[in-house]
C-alpha positions in Angstrom: -15.7 106.0 -149.2 -17.6 105.8 -145.9 -20.2 108.5 -145.0 -20.0 109.9 -141.5 -22.8 111.6 -139.6 -22.6 113.7 -136.4 -25.2 113.3 -133.7 -25.9 114.4 -130.1 -26.7 111.8 -127.5 -30.5 112.6 -127.5 -30.8 112.2 -131.3 -28.6 109.1 -131.3 -30.8 107.4 -128.6 -34.0 108.4 -130.4 -32.8 107.0 -133.8 -31.0 103.9 -132.7 -32.6 102.7 -129.5 -32.8 98.9 -129.5 -30.2 98.5 -132.3 -27.3 96.5 -130.8 -23.6 96.9 -131.1 -23.4 100.7 -131.8 -21.5 103.3 -129.8 -21.6 107.1 -130.1 -18.1 108.5 -129.5 -17.5 112.2 -130.0 -20.5 112.5 -132.2 -19.6 109.6 -134.5 -21.4 106.3 -134.6 -19.2 103.1 -134.5 -20.6 99.7 -135.4 -19.1 97.2 -133.1 -18.1 93.6 -134.1 -20.4 90.9 -132.9 -19.2 89.4 -129.6 -18.0 85.8 -129.6 -18.1 83.0 -127.0 -14.8 83.9 -125.2 -16.0 87.5 -124.8 -19.4 86.5 -123.5 -17.8 84.0 -121.1 -15.3 86.6 -119.8 -18.0 89.2 -119.2 -20.3 86.7 -117.5 -17.5 85.4 -115.3 -16.4 88.9 -114.2 -20.0 89.9 -113.5 -20.5 86.9 -111.3 -17.2 87.6 -109.4 -18.0 91.3 -109.0 -21.5 90.5 -107.7 -20.2 88.0 -105.2 -17.3 90.2 -103.9 -19.0 93.6 -103.8 -22.7 92.7 -103.1 -24.7 95.7 -102.1 -21.6 98.0 -102.0 -21.8 98.6 -105.8 -24.1 98.3 -108.7 -22.8 96.2 -111.6 -24.1 97.2 -115.1 -23.4 94.8 -117.9 -23.1 96.0 -121.5 -25.1 99.1 -120.7 -24.8 102.7 -122.0 -22.8 105.3 -120.1 -23.7 108.9 -120.7 -20.0 110.1 -121.0 -20.6 113.5 -122.5 -23.2 115.3 -124.7 -21.7 113.6 -127.7 -20.4 110.3 -126.4 -22.3 107.2 -125.1 -20.2 104.1 -125.1 -21.4 100.7 -123.9 -18.6 99.3 -121.8 -18.8 95.6 -121.0 -19.0 96.2 -117.2 -19.4 99.2 -115.0 -19.0 99.1 -111.3 -21.3 102.0 -110.1 -22.1 103.8 -106.9 -25.2 102.5 -105.2 -28.1 102.6 -104.9 -29.5 100.9 -108.0 -32.7 103.0 -107.8 -30.9 106.1 -108.8 -30.5 104.7 -112.3 -34.2 103.9 -112.9 -34.8 107.3 -114.6 -31.3 108.1 -116.0 -28.2 106.5 -117.4 -25.0 106.3 -115.4 -22.6 109.3 -115.8 -18.9 109.6 -115.2 -19.3 110.6 -111.6 -21.2 107.4 -110.9 -18.4 105.1 -112.1 -16.1 103.4 -109.7 -14.5 101.0 -112.2 -15.1 100.5 -115.9 -14.1 97.2 -117.6 -13.8 96.5 -121.3 -13.3 92.9 -122.5 -11.4 93.0 -125.7 -10.6 90.6 -128.5 -11.5 91.9 -131.9 -12.3 95.3 -130.2 -8.9 95.7 -128.6 -7.7 98.7 -130.7 -11.1 100.4 -130.4 -11.2 99.9 -126.6 -7.8 101.3 -126.2 -8.8 104.4 -128.2 -11.7 105.0 -125.8 -9.2 105.4 -123.0 -8.7 109.0 -123.9 -12.5 109.7 -123.6 -12.7 107.9 -120.3 -9.7 109.8 -119.0 -11.2 113.2 -120.2 -14.5 112.3 -118.4 -12.6 111.6 -115.2 -13.3 107.8 -114.9 -10.9 106.9 -112.1 -10.0 103.4 -113.2 -10.4 101.3 -116.4 -9.5 97.7 -116.9 -9.1 96.1 -120.3 -9.3 92.3 -120.2 -7.1 91.7 -123.2 -8.2 88.3 -124.6 -5.7 88.6 -127.5 -2.6 88.5 -125.3 -4.3 87.0 -122.2 -3.4 90.0 -120.0 -5.2 92.5 -117.8 -4.4 96.1 -118.5 -5.1 98.4 -115.6 -5.4 102.2 -116.1 -5.6 104.6 -113.2 -5.3 108.2 -112.3 -6.8 110.1 -115.3 -5.1 113.3 -116.3 -6.5 115.3 -119.3 -6.8 112.7 -122.1 -4.7 109.9 -120.7 -4.0 107.8 -117.6 -0.9 108.4 -115.6 -0.6 104.7 -114.4 -0.7 101.6 -116.6 -0.2 98.2 -115.1 -0.1 94.8 -116.7 -1.3 91.6 -114.9 -0.9 88.0 -116.0 -3.3 85.1 -115.6 -3.7 84.1 -112.0 -2.9 87.5 -110.6 -5.9 89.3 -108.9 -6.3 93.1 -108.7 -8.2 95.2 -106.2 -10.0 98.2 -107.6 -9.1 101.6 -106.2 -12.6 101.9 -104.8 -12.3 98.5 -103.0 -8.6 98.2 -102.0 -9.1 95.2 -99.8 -11.1 93.2 -102.4 -8.8 91.7 -105.0 -10.7 90.4 -108.0 -9.5 87.4 -110.1 -9.8 88.4 -113.7 -8.8 85.2 -115.5 
């Protein structure tokens, strides 16, 4: 039988700062699977593309914590945030800062899909899941309560423009 502990974000950060691959979701700590080469490559490739296409118009945070609520602090693979960068020097990004959130998922696919409800509740306007298992991009838009009203599937070779940058399609594969 597994033992569960409940924590607030402040206590979680104090106890586990520097420990990798943990997420605090609704007061519960989840140990994430180690990331493999395909995951690392997909994150690095998307980071490079986002930096090149968006430049100073956005801040790109890679595998960084997001202060989602008083009891949730996930570490999405990529966050496209409102600039300027300096506003994050003394605080973590919060939901109102996020323009686009991207999760790259292989072994974490089910876990990343479960987080969609938390992202929707927090009002994150758009979430992409790069589904490495099926080689698809899952796009979720228009949060309403604990779900997204729009889900779109893209195939390799298809680019998608984020809501915040409608004239900037981003190749994801």
